[in-house]
C-alpha positions in Angstrom: 49.1 -24.4 -49.0 45.7 -26.1 -49.0 43.6 -26.9 -45.8 45.0 -30.4 -45.6 48.7 -29.3 -45.5 47.5 -26.7 -43.1 45.9 -29.2 -40.6 49.0 -31.0 -40.7 51.1 -28.4 -39.9 48.9 -27.5 -36.9 49.2 -30.9 -35.9 53.0 -31.2 -36.0 53.0 -27.7 -34.2 51.1 -28.9 -31.3 53.5 -32.2 -31.1 56.3 -29.6 -31.3 54.7 -27.9 -28.5 53.9 -30.7 -26.2 57.8 -32.0 -26.9 59.1 -28.4 -25.7 56.9 -28.8 -22.7 58.4 -32.2 -21.5 61.8 -30.9 -22.3 61.0 -27.5 -19.7 60.0 -30.4 -17.3 63.0 -32.4 -18.1 65.3 -29.5 -17.2 63.5 -28.7 -13.7 64.2 -32.3 -13.1 68.0 -31.7 -13.7 68.2 -33.8 -17.0 70.9 -32.4 -18.9 69.8 -31.2 -22.4 71.2 -30.1 -25.6 71.3 -26.3 -27.1 68.3 -27.2 -29.5 66.3 -28.8 -26.8 66.3 -25.7 -24.5 64.0 -23.2 -26.0 63.7 -20.1 -24.4 61.6 -17.4 -26.4 58.3 -17.8 -28.3 59.8 -17.0 -31.5 62.6 -19.8 -31.4 60.8 -23.0 -30.5 59.5 -25.0 -33.2 55.8 -23.9 -32.6 56.6 -20.3 -32.5 58.5 -20.6 -35.9 55.7 -22.1 -37.4 53.0 -19.8 -35.7 55.2 -16.7 -36.8 56.0 -17.7 -40.4 54.1 -20.5 -42.1 51.1 -20.4 -39.7 50.2 -16.5 -40.4 48.4 -17.6 -43.6 45.8 -18.5 -40.9 45.9 -15.1 -39.3 42.5 -14.0 -40.5 41.0 -16.8 -38.2 40.3 -15.6 -34.6 40.9 -19.0 -33.2 44.6 -18.6 -34.6 45.1 -15.3 -33.4 44.1 -16.7 -29.7 46.6 -18.6 -29.6 49.5 -15.8 -29.3 49.1 -14.7 -25.8 48.9 -17.9 -23.9 52.3 -19.0 -26.2 53.7 -15.7 -24.9 52.8 -16.1 -21.6 54.2 -20.1 -21.2 57.6 -18.4 -22.3 57.4 -15.8 -20.0 56.9 -18.5 -17.4 59.7 -20.8 -18.8 62.1 -17.6 -18.7 61.5 -17.5 -14.8 62.3 -21.2 -14.7 65.2 -20.7 -16.8 66.4 -17.8 -14.8 65.9 -19.8 -11.4 67.7 -23.0 -12.7 70.7 -21.4 -13.9 71.0 -18.0 -11.8 74.1 -19.8 -10.2 75.8 -20.3 -13.7 74.7 -16.8 -14.6 77.1 -15.4 -11.9 79.9 -17.6 -12.5 80.1 -17.7 -16.4 77.6 -15.3 -17.9 74.4 -16.3 -18.8 75.0 -18.6 -21.7 78.5 -19.4 -20.9 79.0 -23.6 -21.0 75.2 -23.5 -20.1 74.3 -26.6 -22.6 75.0 -30.1 -22.0 75.2 -29.3 -18.0 72.8 -30.3 -15.4 70.7 -27.6 -13.7 70.6 -28.3 -10.3 68.4 -26.6 -7.6 70.0 -27.2 -4.1 67.7 -24.5 -2.2 64.6 -25.9 -1.1 62.7 -22.5 -1.6 63.7 -22.6 -5.2 62.6 -26.3 -6.0 59.2 -25.2 -4.7 59.1 -21.9 -6.9 60.2 -24.2 -9.9 57.6 -26.5 -9.3 54.9 -23.7 -8.6 56.2 -22.2 -12.2 55.9 -25.6 -13.7 52.5 -25.6 -13.0 51.9 -22.3 -14.4 53.6 -23.3 -17.3 51.2 -26.6 -17.7 48.5 -24.5 -17.5 49.5 -21.8 -20.3 50.2 -25.0 -22.3 46.9 -26.5 -21.8 45.3 -23.0 -23.2 47.5 -23.2 -26.1 46.8 -26.7 -27.0 43.0 -26.1 -26.7 43.2 -23.3 -28.9 44.9 -25.5 -31.4 42.3 -28.0 -31.1 39.6 -25.3 -31.3 41.5 -24.1 -34.4 41.6 -27.7 -36.0 38.2 -28.4 -35.6 37.3 -24.8 -37.0 39.4 -25.7 -40.3 37.9 -29.2 -40.3 34.4 -27.8 -40.5 35.4 -25.2 -42.8 34.5 -25.9 -46.5 37.3 -25.7 -48.8 36.2 -22.3 -50.5 35.9 -20.5 -47.4 39.7 -21.8 -46.4 40.8 -20.5 -49.9 38.9 -17.2 -49.1 40.9 -16.6 -45.8 44.0 -17.6 -47.7 43.6 -15.0 -50.4 42.9 -12.5 -47.8 46.2 -13.3 -45.8 48.2 -13.1 -49.2 46.9 -9.9 -49.9 47.7 -8.5 -46.5 51.2 -9.5 -47.0 
């Protein structure tokens, strides 16, 4: 995979990440979502699938490695939101039982406030992830092909 293809993958991963954040917000607002729209774990979202698989060729680049912890933090915050939204469902049906396609509804005012606070944290983590992706993209754009190919050779030797 050459530099331009990696740049395309970074941009696609960023778009997938931003879609993920919009789906998380929709869930908080009570919009019913399908199973494939409800991301939970850092390794399951489309961004995480890229990051932990094809993206690993970029692991020698510090800007790439800087993305991981904010991405994990984002998913941990999302898990708190998810549990808050569906804890009544969890008690009734088991955590995943008949969850998808249902409308999440927060009726307790304190829970609504907490969900919004958590979403604010989630957005902050997302902004850090996007900022790191922007930095990585700039770094790759400025890198000559020979240096980029050296990174790839290093990454493939490490595998």
